C-alpha positions in Angstrom: 97.8 92.3 137.0 94.5 94.1 136.6 94.6 94.6 132.8 97.0 94.1 130.1 100.0 96.5 130.2 102.4 95.2 127.9 103.5 92.1 126.1 106.6 90.8 124.1 107.8 87.5 122.5 110.6 86.0 121.0 110.8 83.2 118.5 114.2 82.1 119.9 114.2 78.1 120.2 115.3 78.1 123.7 112.8 80.8 124.8 109.7 80.2 122.9 107.5 82.2 125.8 109.1 84.0 128.7 107.0 85.4 131.6 109.3 87.8 133.7 108.5 88.5 137.3 110.2 91.6 138.7 110.9 92.0 142.5 109.5 95.2 144.0 112.1 95.6 146.5 115.0 95.6 144.1 116.8 98.8 143.3 117.2 98.0 139.5 113.4 97.2 139.1 110.3 99.0 137.9 108.3 100.7 140.8 105.6 101.6 138.4 103.2 100.0 135.7 105.5 98.5 132.7 104.2 100.3 129.5 106.6 98.7 126.9 108.8 95.8 126.2 111.0 94.5 123.4 113.4 91.7 122.8 116.8 92.1 121.2 117.6 91.3 117.7 120.5 88.9 118.5 120.3 85.1 119.4 123.1 85.3 122.0 122.6 86.7 124.6 118.9 86.8 124.7 118.0 90.3 126.2 114.8 92.1 127.0 114.2 95.6 127.6 111.3 96.9 129.8 110.0 100.6 130.3 107.9 102.4 132.9 107.8 106.0 133.9 110.4 105.6 136.4 113.1 103.4 134.6 114.1 101.6 131.4 115.7 98.5 132.2 117.8 96.0 130.3 117.5 92.1 131.3 119.4 89.2 130.6 116.9 86.7 130.0 119.1 83.5 130.8 120.1 85.0 134.2 116.7 86.6 135.0 116.3 84.2 137.9 117.3 86.9 140.5 115.4 89.4 138.6 118.2 92.0 138.5 118.5 94.2 135.6 120.6 97.0 134.5 118.9 100.6 134.3 119.9 102.5 131.1 117.3 105.4 131.4 115.4 107.1 134.2 112.3 109.4 134.2 111.9 109.5 130.6 108.0 109.8 130.9 105.4 107.3 129.6 107.2 105.2 127.0 104.8 103.6 124.7 107.4 101.7 122.5 110.8 100.2 122.7 112.9 98.7 119.7 116.4 97.6 119.4 119.0 98.3 116.6 120.3 95.2 114.7 123.4 94.8 117.0 121.3 95.6 120.0 124.0 98.3 121.0 121.1 100.7 120.9 117.6 101.2 122.0 114.8 103.6 120.7 112.4 104.7 123.2 109.1 106.7 122.3 107.8 108.9 124.9 105.2 111.7 124.1 106.6 113.8 121.1 110.3 112.8 122.0 112.3 110.1 120.6 115.2 108.9 122.8 118.2 106.7 121.6 119.8 105.0 124.6 123.0 102.9 125.1 122.3 99.2 125.8 125.9 99.1 127.7 125.4 101.8 130.2 123.3 104.3 131.5 123.4 107.1 128.6 121.2 109.0 126.2 123.1 109.1 123.1 120.7 111.3 121.4 117.2 113.3 121.8 115.0 113.6 118.7 112.2 116.0 118.5 110.2 117.2 115.7 106.7 115.4 115.9 103.8 117.6 116.6 101.8 114.6 118.3 102.6 111.6 120.7 105.0 109.0 119.0 103.6 105.6 118.3 106.5 103.6 116.9 110.0 103.6 115.9 112.5 101.2 114.3 116.1 101.1 113.3 117.2 100.6 109.4 118.3 97.1 109.2 121.1 98.0 106.6 122.0 101.2 108.1 122.2 101.4 111.8 122.5 105.4 111.9 119.0 105.6 110.2 115.8 105.6 112.5 112.2 105.9 111.5 109.6 107.1 113.7 105.9 107.6 113.3 103.3 109.6 115.2 99.8 110.4 116.1 100.2 113.6 114.0 99.8 111.3 110.9 103.6 111.6 109.9 106.6 109.4 109.7 110.1 110.8 109.8 113.5 109.4 108.8 116.3 110.3 111.1 120.1 110.6 110.7 121.5 109.6 113.8 124.9 111.0 113.2 123.4 114.5 113.0 120.0 114.3 114.9 118.3 115.7 111.8 115.4 114.8 109.8 116.5 113.9 106.1 112.8 112.8 104.9 109.5 112.8 106.2 106.0 112.5 104.9 102.4 113.2 105.9 99.1 111.6 106.3 100.8 108.3 107.5 101.1 106.6 110.8 101.3 103.2 112.2 103.6 100.2 112.4 106.9 100.3 110.6 108.8 97.4 109.1 112.2 97.2 107.2 112.8 94.7 104.3 116.5 94.0 103.0 117.2 93.0 99.6 117.0 89.1 100.5 113.3 89.4 100.5 111.6 88.1 97.0 108.9 90.8 97.0 111.1 93.8 96.9 110.9 95.8 93.5 114.1 95.7 91.5 116.0 93.6 94.2 116.8 96.7 96.3 116.3 97.8 99.7 112.8 99.4 100.6 111.0 101.0 103.4 107.6 99.5 103.8 104.8 101.5 105.8 101.6 99.8 106.7 98.6 101.9 107.5 95.2 100.5 107.9 94.3 98.6 104.7 97.2 100.1 102.7 100.9 99.3 102.3 103.4 101.9 101.1 106.6 100.9 99.4 109.5 103.4 99.4 112.5 103.0 97.1 116.0 104.0 98.6 117.8 106.5 96.4 121.4 105.1 95.4 124.1 107.6 95.3 122.9 110.4 97.2 125.1 113.5 96.6 125.5 116.1 99.3 125.7 120.0 98.6 128.7 121.9 99.9 128.5 122.5 103.7 127.4 125.9 104.9 128.3 126.3 108.5 130.5 123.3 109.7 130.9 119.7 109.0 127.6 118.7 110.8 125.3 120.9 108.9 124.3 120.1 105.2 123.7 122.7 102.8 120.4 123.3 101.3 121.9 123.9 98.0 120.2 127.3 97.3 123.4 129.3 97.6 125.2 127.5 94.8 125.4 129.0 91.2 121.9 128.6 89.8 121.1 126.0 86.9 118.2 126.2 84.6 116.0 123.2 84.0 112.5 122.3 82.6 111.5 119.5 84.8 111.4 118.2 88.2 111.9 114.6 88.9 111.1 113.5 92.4 113.7 111.7 94.1 111.2 109.1 95.6 108.6 107.2 93.8 105.6 106.6 96.4 103.5 103.5 95.1 99.8 103.9 96.0 100.0 107.2 97.5 101.3 110.5 95.8 104.2 111.6 93.7 105.4 115.2 94.7 105.3 117.5 91.6 106.6 121.1 91.0 104.9 124.0 89.4 105.2 124.7 85.8 108.2 126.5 84.1 107.4 129.1 81.4 104.6 127.0 80.1 102.4 129.8 79.1 104.5 130.4 76.1 102.6 127.6 74.2 99.3 129.5 74.7 97.9 132.5 73.4 99.8 135.8 73.8 97.2 137.5 75.8 96.7 134.8 78.6 97.9 136.0 81.8 99.1 133.6 84.5 97.2 134.7 87.5 98.1 132.0 90.1 100.3 129.2 90.4 100.5 126.5 93.2 102.5 123.3 94.0 102.6 120.5 91.3 101.9 121.4 87.7 98.4 123.3 88.0 98.1 126.6 86.6 95.2 128.9 86.9 94.8 131.3 83.8 93.3 134.5 82.6 91.1 132.7 80.0 89.0 131.3 82.7 90.6 127.7 82.5 92.8 125.7 84.8 95.7 123.6 83.1 96.9 120.3 84.6 100.2 119.3 83.4 101.8 115.7 83.8 105.0 115.2 85.9 107.4 115.6 82.9 105.6 118.6 81.4 105.3 116.5 78.3 102.1 116.4 75.9 99.1 118.6 76.1 97.8 119.6 79.4 94.4 118.6 80.7 92.1 121.7 80.7 89.4 122.0 83.1 86.7 124.7 82.2 83.7 126.1 83.9 84.5 129.4 85.3 83.1 132.5 83.5 85.9 135.0 84.5 89.8 134.9 85.1 90.7 132.4 87.9 92.3 134.0 90.9 93.2 131.1 93.0 94.1 127.3 92.8 95.4 124.9 95.7 96.2 121.5 95.9 94.8 119.3 99.0 97.5 117.6 101.3 96.3 114.2 100.0 96.8 115.5 96.3 93.7 113.6 95.4 91.8 116.8 94.5 92.4 120.6 94.2 90.3 123.9 94.0 90.0 126.8 91.9 88.5 130.2 92.7 87.8 133.0 90.1 86.3 136.4 89.7 83.1 135.0 88.8 82.2 134.5 92.6 82.5 130.8 92.2 84.8 128.1 93.7 85.1 124.5 92.3 86.7 121.3 93.7 88.3 119.1 90.9 89.7 115.5 90.9 91.8 113.6 88.4 89.0 111.2 87.5 86.4 113.7 86.0 86.5 116.7 84.1 83.5 117.8 85.8 83.9 119.5 89.5 83.0 117.5 92.1 81.7 120.5 94.2 80.6 123.8 92.9 80.1 126.9 95.4 78.5 129.8 93.5 75.2 131.3 92.5 74.4 133.9 95.2 76.6 132.4 98.1 79.1 135.4 97.8 78.5 139.0 97.2 82.1 139.9 96.3 85.1 137.9 94.5 87.0 135.3 96.3 90.5 136.8 97.0 92.1 133.6 98.5 90.8 130.0 98.9 92.8 127.0 100.1 92.4 123.6 101.9 92.9 124.0 105.7 93.8 121.9 108.6 94.9 118.8 107.1 92.2 119.0 104.3 89.3 119.1 107.0 88.2 122.3 105.9 88.2 124.9 103.1 89.1 128.3 103.8 88.3 131.4 101.6 88.0 135.0 101.7 85.2 137.4 100.2 84.8 140.9 100.7 85.8 141.7 104.5 84.8 138.0 105.7 86.8 134.6 106.1 84.6 131.7 105.6 85.4 128.2 107.0 83.7 125.3 105.4 83.3 121.8 106.2 82.9 119.7 103.0 83.1 116.0 101.9 84.1 114.9 98.3 82.2 111.7 97.4 82.3 110.5 93.7 80.0 107.8 93.8 76.3 108.2 92.3 73.0 106.7 92.3 72.4 104.6 89.1 68.8 106.1 89.1 69.6 109.6 90.2 72.9 110.1 88.3 72.2 113.9 88.3 72.4 114.0 92.0 76.1 114.5 93.6 76.7 113.1 97.0 79.4 115.6 97.7 78.5 118.4 100.1 79.9 121.5 101.6 78.6 123.2 104.8 79.7 126.5 106.4 80.9 126.1 109.8 82.2 129.6 110.8 82.3 133.0 109.3 84.6 135.8 110.8 84.6 139.4 109.7 87.7 141.1 111.4 87.4 144.4 109.8 84.9 146.3 107.7 87.8 146.5 104.9 87.8 144.1 102.3 90.4 141.3 102.6 93.2 141.4 100.0 95.4 138.4 100.8 95.1 135.2 102.9 97.4 132.5 104.3 96.8 129.5 106.5 98.8 126.2 107.1 97.5 123.0 105.8 100.5 120.7 106.2 100.1 120.6 110.0 97.6 121.4 112.5 97.4 125.3 113.2 94.6 127.4 114.2 96.5 130.5 113.1 95.1 132.2 110.1 96.8 135.5 108.7 94.7 138.2 106.8 95.7 141.5 105.1 93.0 144.2 104.6 92.5 147.0 102.1 93.1 149.4 105.1 96.5 148.2 104.9 96.4 146.3 108.2 97.6 142.6 109.1 95.2 140.5 111.2 95.9 137.3 113.1 92.8 135.2 113.6 92.4 132.5 116.1 90.0 130.1 114.4 89.7 128.2 117.2 88.0 130.7 119.3 86.7 132.8 116.1 88.4 136.0 117.4 91.1 138.4 116.1 94.2 137.8 118.0 96.1 140.9 117.2 96.2 143.6 114.6 99.1 145.5 113.0 97.8 148.5 111.6 99.3 150.6 108.4 101.8 147.4 107.9 102.8 148.8 104.4 102.3 152.0 102.7 99.8 150.5 100.2 97.5 147.6 100.3 99.2 144.1 100.7 98.5 142.0 97.7 100.6 138.6 99.0 101.1 137.1 102.4 102.9 133.8 103.0 103.8 131.9 106.2 107.0 129.5 106.6 105.1 126.2 106.0 108.2 124.1 105.6 108.1 120.9 103.5 107.3 117.1 104.0 110.9 116.5 102.7 112.9 118.7 105.6 112.4 120.0 109.1 113.3 123.3 110.7 113.6 124.6 114.3 110.0 125.3 115.8 110.8 129.0 116.0 111.2 129.3 112.2 107.5 128.5 111.8 106.8 131.9 113.5 108.0 133.9 110.4 105.9 135.1 107.6 106.4 137.6 104.6 104.2 140.4 103.1 104.4 142.4 99.8 103.0 145.4 98.7 103.3 147.3 95.2 106.2 150.0 96.0 106.8 149.0 99.3 109.0 145.9 99.0 108.9 142.9 101.1 108.8 142.7 104.9 109.7 139.9 107.1 107.6 139.6 110.2 107.7 137.5 113.7 104.4 136.2 114.7 105.6 136.4 118.4 106.0 139.9 118.5 104.1 141.1 115.2 107.0 143.4 114.3 108.9 143.6 111.2 112.2 142.2 111.4 113.7 142.7 108.2 113.1 144.2 104.6 113.9 143.0 100.8 113.8 145.7 98.4 115.9 144.8 95.5 113.7 143.6 93.1 111.3 145.7 91.2 107.5 145.8 92.1 105.7 149.1 90.8 102.3 147.8 89.6 101.9 144.0 89.3 101.0 141.8 92.3 104.2 139.7 92.4 104.3 136.8 94.7 106.7 135.3 97.3 107.8 132.0 98.5 109.9 130.8 101.4 112.1 127.6 100.8 111.5 124.4 102.4 114.5 124.7 104.6 113.3 128.2 105.8 116.4 130.0 105.0 115.6 131.7 101.6 113.1 134.0 99.9 111.8 133.9 96.2 110.4 136.9 94.8 108.9 138.0 91.5 109.8 141.1 89.9 109.1 143.4 86.7 112.5 143.6 85.5 111.9 140.0 83.9 113.9 138.4 86.6 113.3 136.4 89.8 115.2 137.2 93.0 116.7 134.9 95.6 117.1 136.1 98.9 118.9 134.9 102.2 116.3 135.4 104.9 119.2 136.6 107.0 120.2 139.2 104.8 118.6 142.2 103.1 120.8 141.8 99.9 119.8 139.0 97.2 122.0 136.1 96.7 121.1 135.4 93.0 119.2 137.3 90.1 117.2 134.6 87.9 117.0 136.0 84.3 116.3 135.0 80.9 112.5 135.6 81.1 110.5 137.7 78.6 108.2 139.7 80.8 107.3 140.3 84.4 107.7 137.5 86.9 104.4 137.1 88.7 104.6 133.8 90.6 107.5 131.8 92.2 107.5 128.6 94.0 110.2 126.2 95.5 110.7 122.7 94.7 109.6 121.0 97.8 112.4 118.2 98.0 115.5 119.7 95.9 117.0 123.2 95.6 115.1 124.5 92.6 112.8 127.4 92.0 110.1 127.8 89.4 108.5 130.8 88.3 105.6 132.0 85.9 105.6 135.1 84.0 103.3 137.4 82.2 102.7 137.4 78.6 101.4 140.4 76.9 
């Protein structure tokens, strides 16, 4: 053939190498180029699966002299990867963004799995659990699928590549337990199995697992991640009432994922995952911190303050890697975050939205130690309105060109950052200027229907919380049980997309069902106004920060 298409080998003693010739006039043969092949896992019989754009065919290698195979799938698109389960009863086929699980006994699609945002690159069945399938994609994620329900019960970002499973017979497995190994470029990631997973009560029927947010609330102090990820990141949660350890006049102005807290005394506090010991303090701002945000890779974070400056920090240094300030901005930065899978920094100052390309480089020249190699460059500046922007929301966890901003004229603007234009405008969205806007961003630990990501929330003083649909730009529901008369109380959407948490001035945090206007739980035991709320990205927990006066 003119060029390499696909190749697969087996280590069976009887078949050290096999060359398969397919007759083009056979009814059970391929009529297009073969794009993927895979041998079965069992030694008897030895089977081979091949795929093209027309058919997926299963071949008995010992009987392949007649070149007659059994078609198990048709017209599934450009299949780039095939793999068998341990018993050879099922075959996984990757085609575009869809993962098909086929029967090897007959022509049947057992289930169709969708959820990746980019083309799939590989998929493998778990060796110790045939109902677990892991897939990787060009969207730089891998997903762990439960084939019984067809749902994703774990996923992680900034990963792609080949997948290999190891069982507890391998000598290099930590603690003699099964694990998942993901190889990416020059790095290898080991993921422990969590033993004894306890499911929450069911919500709808026996095939849908509860998120657990509707159960009776329990109060805790520390979030312990269910998975320990070596050589990568550990997901943390924002702090619980930690400001009581500091001066009573300090004010929590912002709170973000993990234990990172920006304060009104101009400092940023970084706590360890157990909230034990003294926090690491990062100082340098001259006025109260107005915004903090983690990068998706969790290797650095940014802070913005009322002193018209923005700083990017790292764990390895008490000095910021990048400082933006001086005369760059004429008005305070009202919102700042990492954007587009950490490729850009998105911020608002006055009526404008700024998009910066940046690079964090911590290496320094021995001779010119004072000179930093990190840089930041303005790539786009968009002014959607003459009014100052009061709130900003953009998605960093996956690729999205849509950015939402709220202006002091009480409007909501949908920006197309790809074209640099305003897509749509909602005038007079609230009776007051909107101080908080948040999109449904999901979580790396769960998945949602694609339609759910069209929802976003806004909040304004004395005007409650509104739920909007991005497709129609209409308010579809209101939430008004909490108290918000003067302070900018924030909002959060749960990772499963079904619940809303809101701060309140009656010393409580409110938990709403997104489908109902009445609250589910009222979280009390706080000494003052609850300003900031955040959901644990992995388990049904909510964290809050409150105002100390």
